[in-house]
C-alpha positions as CSV (number, residue, x, y, z in Angstrom):
1,M,165.0,24.3,-29.3
2,K,163.3,25.6,-26.1
3,D,161.2,22.4,-25.9
4,N,164.4,20.3,-26.1
5,N,166.0,22.4,-23.4
6,F,163.1,21.8,-21.1
7,K,163.2,18.1,-21.9
8,N,166.9,17.9,-21.0
9,A,166.4,20.0,-17.9
10,R,163.8,17.5,-16.7
11,K,166.2,14.6,-17.4
12,I,168.7,16.3,-15.1
13,I,166.1,16.9,-12.5
14,E,165.1,13.2,-12.6
15,K,168.6,11.8,-12.9
16,Y,170.0,13.7,-9.9
17,D,166.8,13.9,-7.9
18,I,167.0,17.6,-7.4
19,Y,164.6,20.6,-7.9
20,K,161.5,18.3,-8.3
21,N,158.2,20.1,-8.3
22,D,160.1,23.4,-8.6
23,P,158.9,25.1,-11.8
24,I,161.1,28.2,-11.3
25,Q,164.3,26.0,-11.1
26,E,163.1,24.0,-14.1
27,I,162.9,27.1,-16.2
28,Q,166.3,28.3,-15.0
29,L,167.9,24.9,-15.7
30,A,166.5,24.8,-19.2
31,H,168.3,28.1,-20.0
32,R,171.5,26.8,-18.5
33,V,171.3,23.6,-20.6
34,H,171.1,25.8,-23.7
35,L,174.1,27.9,-22.5
36,V,176.3,24.9,-21.7
37,E,175.5,23.4,-25.1
38,A,176.6,26.7,-26.7
39,F,179.8,26.6,-24.6
40,D,180.5,23.1,-26.2
41,I,181.6,21.6,-22.9
42,K,182.8,18.1,-23.4
43,E,183.0,15.0,-21.2
44,G,186.2,14.8,-19.2
45,M,186.9,18.5,-19.2
46,H,188.1,20.4,-16.0
47,V,186.1,23.6,-15.9
48,L,186.4,26.6,-13.7
49,E,183.2,28.6,-13.3
50,I,183.6,32.2,-12.0
51,G,180.5,33.7,-10.3
52,C,178.7,30.4,-9.7
53,G,176.0,31.8,-7.4
54,Q,173.5,29.2,-6.3
55,G,175.0,26.7,-8.8
56,D,172.4,26.6,-11.6
57,T,175.0,26.5,-14.3
58,T,177.4,24.5,-12.1
59,L,174.9,21.7,-12.0
60,V,174.6,21.5,-15.8
61,L,178.3,21.9,-16.3
62,A,178.9,18.9,-13.9
63,D,176.5,16.8,-15.9
64,A,178.2,17.8,-19.2
65,V,181.7,16.9,-18.0
66,G,180.7,13.5,-16.9
67,E,182.2,11.2,-14.2
68,S,185.7,11.8,-15.6
69,G,185.4,15.6,-15.5
70,R,185.6,18.2,-12.8
71,V,183.9,21.5,-12.1
72,T,185.5,24.1,-9.8
73,A,183.0,26.7,-8.9
74,I,183.9,30.0,-7.2
75,D,182.1,33.1,-6.1
76,I,183.2,36.3,-4.4
77,A,180.0,36.4,-2.3
78,S,179.8,35.0,1.2
79,K,178.1,31.6,1.7
80,E,175.3,33.4,3.6
81,Y,174.4,35.5,0.5
82,G,171.3,34.7,-1.6
83,A,167.6,34.0,-1.4
84,P,165.4,32.0,-1.1
85,L,168.4,29.7,-0.6
86,T,171.8,31.0,0.5
87,L,174.8,30.1,-1.6
88,E,175.8,27.5,1.0
89,E,172.4,26.0,1.2
90,A,172.1,25.7,-2.6
91,A,175.6,24.2,-2.9
92,N,174.9,21.7,-0.2
93,R,171.8,20.6,-2.0
94,I,173.8,20.0,-5.2
95,M,176.6,18.3,-3.3
96,R,174.2,15.7,-1.9
97,T,173.5,14.5,-5.4
98,S,175.7,12.0,-7.3
99,L,177.3,15.1,-9.0
100,G,178.9,16.1,-5.7
101,D,182.0,14.0,-6.3
102,R,182.9,16.0,-9.4
103,I,182.2,19.6,-8.0
104,T,184.2,21.8,-5.7
105,F,182.7,25.0,-4.4
106,H,184.7,28.0,-3.1
107,F,182.8,31.0,-1.7
108,E,184.3,34.3,-0.6
109,T,186.9,33.7,-3.3
110,D,188.2,36.5,-5.5
111,F,189.3,35.0,-8.8
112,L,192.2,37.5,-9.0
113,A,193.6,36.0,-5.8
114,F,192.5,32.4,-6.7
115,E,195.3,29.8,-7.0
116,E,195.0,26.4,-8.5
117,E,197.9,24.1,-9.3
118,T,196.1,22.2,-12.1
119,A,195.2,23.8,-15.5
120,F,191.7,24.1,-16.7
121,D,190.3,23.2,-20.1
122,A,187.9,26.1,-20.0
123,V,186.8,29.0,-17.8
124,V,183.1,29.9,-17.7
125,L,181.8,33.3,-16.9
126,S,178.1,33.1,-17.2
127,H,175.7,35.9,-16.2
128,A,178.2,37.2,-13.7
129,S,179.9,40.2,-15.4
130,W,177.2,42.7,-14.4
131,Y,178.2,42.2,-10.8
132,F,181.6,43.8,-11.5
133,E,181.9,47.5,-10.5
134,N,183.7,48.6,-13.6
135,E,185.2,47.6,-16.9
136,Q,188.8,47.3,-15.5
137,T,187.7,44.5,-13.2
138,L,186.3,42.5,-16.1
139,I,189.6,43.2,-18.1
140,D,191.7,42.0,-15.1
141,Y,189.6,38.8,-14.8
142,I,189.8,37.9,-18.5
143,D,193.5,38.7,-18.5
144,K,194.1,36.3,-15.7
145,V,192.1,33.5,-17.5
146,K,195.1,33.2,-19.8
147,E,197.3,32.0,-16.9
148,I,195.1,29.0,-16.2
149,A,193.2,28.1,-19.4
150,N,193.3,28.7,-23.1
151,Q,189.5,28.8,-23.6
152,I,186.8,31.1,-22.1
153,C,183.1,30.7,-22.4
154,F,181.2,34.0,-21.7
155,A,177.5,34.6,-21.4
156,E,175.5,37.7,-20.4
157,W,172.2,39.4,-21.1
158,D,172.0,40.9,-24.6
159,L,171.3,44.7,-24.3
160,D,170.8,44.8,-28.1
161,Y,167.3,43.5,-27.8
162,T,165.2,42.5,-30.8
163,R,161.8,42.1,-29.4
164,S,159.7,45.1,-28.2
165,G,158.6,43.1,-25.1
166,Q,162.2,43.0,-23.9
167,R,162.4,46.8,-23.6
168,A,161.3,46.8,-20.0
169,H,164.0,44.5,-19.0
170,F,166.6,46.6,-20.8
171,L,165.3,49.7,-19.0
172,A,165.2,48.0,-15.6
173,A,168.8,46.9,-16.0
174,S,169.8,50.4,-17.0
175,L,168.1,51.9,-14.0
176,L,169.7,49.4,-11.6
177,A,173.1,50.1,-13.0
178,L,172.5,53.9,-12.7
179,H,171.4,53.3,-9.1
180,S,174.6,51.4,-8.3
181,S,176.8,54.0,-9.9
182,Q,175.1,57.1,-8.6
183,I,173.8,56.0,-5.2
184,G,175.6,52.8,-4.5
185,N,173.7,49.8,-3.0
186,G,175.8,46.7,-3.7
187,G,173.0,45.3,-5.8
188,N,173.2,42.5,-8.4
189,I,173.7,44.9,-11.3
190,Q,176.7,47.2,-10.9
191,C,177.9,47.8,-14.5
192,L,176.4,46.8,-17.8
193,F,178.5,45.1,-20.5
194,G,177.3,44.6,-24.1
195,K,178.5,41.9,-26.5
196,R,180.5,44.3,-28.7
197,Q,182.3,45.6,-25.6
198,V,183.1,42.1,-24.3
199,K,184.3,40.9,-27.7
200,G,186.6,43.9,-27.9
201,I,188.1,43.2,-24.5
202,L,188.7,39.6,-25.4
203,E,190.4,40.5,-28.7
204,N,192.5,43.3,-27.1
205,I,193.8,40.8,-24.5
206,G,194.8,38.3,-27.2
207,F,191.8,35.9,-27.5
208,Q,190.5,34.8,-30.8
209,I,186.7,34.5,-31.0
210,T,185.7,31.0,-32.0
211,R,181.9,31.3,-31.5
212,E,179.3,33.9,-31.2
213,T,175.6,33.2,-30.8
214,I,172.4,34.4,-29.2
215,V,170.4,32.2,-26.9
216,D,166.7,32.7,-26.4
217,A,166.0,33.7,-22.8
218,A,162.8,35.6,-23.3
219,Y,160.8,33.0,-21.3
220,L,162.9,33.4,-18.1
221,Q,161.6,35.1,-15.0
222,D,164.7,37.4,-14.6
223,G,163.2,40.3,-16.6
224,G,160.2,40.5,-14.2
225,W,162.4,40.1,-11.2
226,E,164.6,43.0,-12.2
227,I,161.7,45.2,-13.2
228,N,160.3,44.7,-9.7
229,E,163.7,45.5,-8.2
230,A,163.9,48.7,-10.2
231,N,160.5,49.8,-9.0
232,D,161.5,49.0,-5.4
233,I,164.4,51.6,-5.5
234,R,162.4,54.3,-7.4
235,T,162.3,56.8,-4.5
236,D,166.1,56.6,-4.2
237,F,166.4,58.7,-7.3
238,D,164.3,61.6,-6.0
239,Q,167.3,63.4,-4.5
240,N,168.9,64.1,-7.9
241,G,168.7,67.3,-10.0
242,E,165.8,68.2,-12.4
243,A,167.4,67.1,-15.7
244,Y,168.5,63.8,-14.2
245,Q,165.1,63.3,-12.7
246,S,163.4,63.9,-16.0
247,L,165.5,61.1,-17.6
248,I,164.6,58.8,-14.7
249,N,160.9,59.5,-15.0
250,I,161.0,58.7,-18.8
251,Y,162.8,55.4,-18.1
252,Y,160.3,54.4,-15.5
253,H,157.3,55.4,-17.7
254,L,158.6,53.4,-20.6
255,M,159.5,50.4,-18.4
256,N,156.1,50.2,-16.8
257,H,153.9,51.2,-19.7
258,Q,154.8,49.0,-22.7
259,Q,151.9,47.4,-24.5
260,E,153.5,43.9,-24.8
261,E,154.0,41.6,-21.8
262,A,157.5,42.0,-20.4
263,K,160.0,39.5,-21.6
264,S,163.6,38.8,-20.4
265,L,166.4,39.9,-22.6
266,D,168.1,37.1,-24.6
267,S,171.6,36.0,-23.7
268,F,174.7,36.4,-25.9
269,V,177.4,33.8,-25.9
270,I,181.0,34.4,-26.9
271,C,183.6,31.6,-26.8
272,A,187.2,32.4,-27.4
273,K,190.7,30.8,-27.3
274,W,194.2,32.1,-27.2
C-alpha cells in the first residue's frame, strides 16, 4: 500500500509540476494520498477542508474531485504563519498549477464564523484537531458541519499506538500538549484527541459512523519533528513542583531513550454521515 501511495504522489508531482526534487513533500503527499483514498472523495464533489495549513491535503483533494469539483480550504492562522513556506507562499505555489481553478483558499478564517451559500458534499478535518484549545471547540466545529454538509471525513494521529518505535512520538505529543495547557505557547499541539473520543463526539451530535480505519504513517517525518520540538521546550517545565517535575523527567527519559528508531504515530480515519 505504501509503495502505491508513493507512486500516486509522484504522479501528482509530475502532473501538476510541483514539489519536484523535494523528498520531504513527496513523503507528505504520499500520506495525504492514502488519507484522501480513505475519505472516499469522488470526482465532482465540492469539499470544504478545515485547517488546510500549507495545502498538502488540499492538493490531493483537488486532484481527487477533478475538473468538475471544487475545494474550499480554510485556516484560522494568518497567511504569514508557517515555515519553511508561509501559508500564503504555499497556497500561491499550488494556485499557479492547473489545480488553481478548482481551489479557493481563505486564511484568518474561523470556521464558526465562516459563511458559504452553497452546500458541500463533504467536510474534511485532517490532522487539524490538535490545534484546538479544548474539546468544546471541536464539538462546536463538528456541530456546525451539520449546517453545511451531511458528511465529515476526520483524520488525526492515533494515540493508541501499536508499534514500540511510536512511543517517542506519543510522549512528545503528550509533552507538547502539557506545555500548552500548563505554560501556554500557542504551539501546534494544544489538546490531544483520541479516536474513541472523536467517535463519541460525532455520535453524540447525531452522526452515524460509516467508516473507521487506521492509515500507516510510521514512515512520516512528523514524529521526529515533534520529538525535537518537545526537547526544545524542556527547560520551560523546570518551574513546576517536585511531583510534576518527576513525571516530566520520566516522559523525557522514555522519549529519548527507546531502543527502536523513532517512528511517527499512525493516523486514524473516521468518516460519518447524518
